[in-house]
C-alpha positions, 0 to 999 in steps of 0.5 A, spaced: 364 203 351 371 206 349 377 203 354 383 204 351 387 205 344 393 201 341 397 200 334 394 195 329 400 191 330 398 190 338 391 188 336 394 183 331 394 186 324 401 186 322 400 189 315 396 195 317 400 201 316 398 208 314 401 212 308 408 214 312 408 206 314 406 208 321 402 203 324 395 205 324 391 206 331 385 202 333 380 203 339 378 198 343 371 197 345 367 194 350 361 191 348 355 191 353 353 183 353 346 181 352 342 181 359 344 175 363 339 171 368 339 173 375 343 169 380 340 171 386 335 167 389 332 161 394 327 156 391 320 157 393 320 150 397 325 153 403 321 154 409 321 161 413 319 163 420 314 169 420 311 173 426 304 171 426 299 165 426 302 162 420 309 161 423 313 156 419 311 158 411 314 156 404 318 161 401 314 162 395 308 164 400 312 170 404 310 177 402 313 184 403 311 186 410 312 180 413 316 179 419 321 174 418 326 170 423 333 173 422 340 173 426 340 173 433 333 170 434 329 177 432 324 178 427 325 183 421 321 186 416 321 184 409 321 190 405 322 188 398 324 182 393 330 183 390 328 177 385 321 174 385 319 170 379 314 164 381 315 161 374 322 161 373 326 154 372 332 155 376 338 150 379 340 150 386 345 147 391 342 143 396 345 144 403 344 138 408 347 139 415 347 134 421 343 138 426 337 143 426 334 147 431 327 145 428 327 138 427 324 136 420 326 143 416 328 141 409 335 142 407 337 149 404 336 150 397 340 156 395 343 159 388 351 158 388 352 165 388 348 167 394 352 169 401 351 164 407 354 165 414 360 160 416 363 160 422 371 161 422 375 155 424 378 157 431 374 163 432 368 165 435 366 169 429 362 169 422 364 171 415 359 171 409 361 167 403 358 164 396 354 158 397 359 155 392 365 155 396 361 151 402 365 144 403 362 138 407 365 139 414 364 147 414 360 150 420 353 154 419 349 158 423 342 155 426 336 160 427 338 159 435 345 161 434 348 155 435 353 151 430 351 146 425 356 142 420 355 141 413 354 133 412 352 133 404 352 138 398 347 136 392 349 140 386 344 142 380 337 141 384 332 143 379 326 147 382 321 152 379 321 159 382 326 163 385 325 168 391 330 173 394 327 177 400 330 183 403 330 184 410 331 191 414 337 187 418 340 184 411 340 177 413 334 171 414 334 165 417 332 160 411 330 152 412 333 154 419 340 156 416 342 163 417 344 167 410 345 173 407 340 177 403 345 178 398 350 175 393 357 175 391 358 177 383 366 178 384 371 172 382 372 169 389 379 167 386 382 173 384 379 178 388 377 174 395 378 180 399 372 184 396 368 178 396 368 178 403 366 185 403 360 184 399 355 183 404 357 190 407 357 193 400 350 191 398 347 192 405 350 199 404 348 200 397 340 198 399 340 204 405 336 209 401 331 203 399 330 201 406 330 208 408 324 209 403 320 203 406 321 205 413 319 212 413 311 212 414 305 209 412 304 213 406 310 209 403 308 202 405 303 201 399 309 204 394 314 199 397 309 193 397 307 194 390 314 194 387 314 192 380 319 187 377 323 186 370 324 179 368 324 177 375 328 183 378 326 188 382 326 195 379 329 198 385 335 194 383 335 192 376 339 197 373 345 197 378 345 189 378 346 189 371 351 194 371 355 191 377 354 184 373 357 187 367 363 190 371 365 183 374 364 180 367 370 185 364 374 184 371 378 179 368 380 182 361 380 189 364 382 189 371 384 196 371 378 199 369 374 194 374 378 197 379 376 204 377 369 203 376 369 199 383 372 205 386 367 210 383 361 206 385 363 206 392 364 213 392 357 214 389 354 209 395 357 212 400 355 219 398 348 216 397 348 213 404 350 220 407 345 224 404 340 219 405 341 219 413 342 227 413 335 227 410 331 222 414 335 225 420 332 232 418 325 230 416 323 224 421 328 223 426 332 216 427 330 210 424 332 203 425 335 200 419 
């Protein structure tokens, strides 16, 4: 991808000149990196609560179409898995807390980039941050809505299997802890404000997908039989790697990243507006 141009002198080639001693021009090229491993998941050993006779089940047993516990004590449908790979070996953060609503629930095992709800100190509000930013003493949200305190964080816990369920609400209670469906691929040190918006941005981007899977009975089999490439849902495969590549270039090409991010947001908002207009015209309002 062509990004800019400059002289050979600027590129560190002081001896390069043309016939009239004017430094030659060079093109700067950004190369797309090799495919990077997915970074959005929970381990299969986590527990989730479903609205049927099974009640509490392991994450690895969760299926598209299940109604699962989410924020506010309600249930929401799992309409997709952003990442589903029972055979993948992955490392997780293991989050221990002081108290839980459901006694005996295992500690939360979550990838470091996955967004999790924390309570802002001194305020009665929550914000989503990457799990890697959690510290002992931070407060998380339980399935009951009550607060609990992080007591211990164990890093690099190896597990087989990686799962990232998407719910209609955009969040999910995992091992009794409220977490987002989404991840942050933004550098938290250089772009902290955008990091705090990642949950909203990702949820907005998924609106067309949710609409299709909310439509009617003719769409359910289509959504439930989704396919995967290297564990990633083909619904998000291309966009995931595009955003991942954009964030990889943000350090060396911040201006390019800014313009690409703005363009992506315009596309997302346009798709959102068109999807809402289409569904309203065709089938009336739906719960997103």
